[in-house]
C-alpha positions in Angstrom: -87.7 99.6 179.1 -86.1 102.7 180.7 -88.2 105.8 181.3 -91.5 104.4 180.1 -94.7 105.8 181.6 -98.1 104.4 182.1 -99.1 106.1 178.8 -96.6 104.0 176.9 -98.6 100.8 177.6 -101.9 99.9 175.9 -104.2 96.9 175.6 -106.0 95.6 172.5 -109.1 93.7 173.4 -110.2 91.1 170.9 -113.6 89.4 171.6 -113.5 85.9 170.1 -116.7 84.1 171.3 -119.8 85.4 173.1 -120.4 84.1 176.6 -123.1 81.7 175.4 -121.1 80.3 172.5 -118.9 77.2 172.5 -115.3 77.9 171.7 -114.2 76.2 168.4 -110.9 75.7 166.6 -110.0 77.7 163.6 -107.7 80.4 162.2 -108.7 84.1 162.3 -111.5 83.7 164.9 -110.9 87.4 165.7 -108.9 90.0 163.9 -107.9 93.7 164.0 -105.9 95.9 161.7 -103.1 98.0 163.4 -103.9 101.7 163.0 -101.2 104.3 162.5 -101.3 105.5 166.1 -100.1 102.0 167.2 -97.3 101.7 164.7 -94.0 101.4 166.6 -95.5 99.5 169.5 -94.4 96.0 170.4 -96.4 93.1 171.7 -95.2 91.9 175.1 -97.9 89.6 176.4 -101.2 87.9 175.4 -103.9 87.0 177.8 -106.9 84.7 177.2 -109.9 85.2 179.4 -113.5 86.2 179.4 -114.4 82.6 179.7 -118.0 82.3 181.0 -118.3 78.5 181.4 -115.2 76.3 182.0 -114.3 73.6 179.5 -113.9 70.0 180.5 -110.9 67.8 179.6 -107.8 68.6 177.6 -106.7 72.3 177.1 -107.6 75.2 174.9 -104.5 76.5 172.9 -104.4 80.0 171.5 -102.0 81.6 169.0 -101.6 85.2 168.0 -100.7 85.5 164.3 -99.4 88.7 162.6 -99.9 89.2 158.9 -97.7 91.9 157.3 -98.3 92.3 153.6 -98.7 88.7 152.5 -96.5 87.1 155.2 -98.0 85.3 158.3 -95.9 84.7 161.4 -96.9 83.3 164.8 -96.2 86.0 167.4 -96.1 83.4 170.2 -93.3 80.9 170.3 -95.3 79.1 173.0 -99.1 79.3 172.8 -101.4 80.5 175.5 -102.8 77.3 177.1 -106.1 77.5 179.1 -106.5 74.5 181.4 -110.0 73.2 182.2 -109.8 74.7 185.7 -108.9 78.2 184.5 -111.0 81.2 183.5 -107.9 83.1 182.3 -104.3 82.4 181.2 -101.3 84.3 180.0 -98.6 81.7 179.8 -97.7 82.3 176.2 -94.1 83.3 175.2 -93.8 86.2 172.7 -91.3 85.7 169.9 -89.4 89.0 169.7 -88.8 88.5 166.0 -92.5 89.1 165.3 -93.6 91.3 168.2 -93.3 94.7 166.4 -96.3 96.3 164.9 -96.6 98.5 161.8 -99.5 100.3 160.4 -101.7 98.0 158.3 -100.5 94.8 160.1 -103.4 92.4 160.8 -103.5 90.5 164.1 -105.5 87.3 164.2 -106.5 85.0 167.1 -106.1 81.4 166.0 -107.7 78.7 168.3 -105.6 75.6 167.7 -107.2 73.3 170.2 -110.3 73.4 172.5 -111.3 71.4 175.6 -112.9 68.0 175.0 -116.2 69.8 176.1 -115.5 73.3 174.9 -115.5 76.3 177.2 -118.1 79.0 176.5 -116.9 82.6 175.8 -113.5 83.9 175.1 -111.8 87.3 174.9 -108.1 87.8 174.2 -106.2 90.9 175.3 -102.9 91.8 173.5 -100.7 93.9 175.7 -98.4 96.3 173.9 -95.8 99.0 174.8 -93.9 101.6 172.9 -90.7 100.3 171.4 -87.4 101.8 172.2 
């Protein structure tokens, strides 16, 4: 993006599970509604972190879902995958067809899979920038 400044980038922090709480699968584990001041921004990355206690076995898979009016779309074409040895991950791939944000959109964190022994604690950070 040409001529963008530091102020054109923002982060949306979405706490999902407290540090003493096992992560669990399910849709809409955390949610926000996009305010008017963030309309026109686009999502360019999603980071999972804030893990207090590592999970054991398998992986934790996280999806960011956007609801606009009555239509749900997965923002990530490849989910964020947290390995058992990681406290943070941002290996998801954003689908540019669903990365734009409009006032009133709802963004949801869906946890599609957890470790065999679940990690404790999870926060997701949605990284956005001004479109154009």
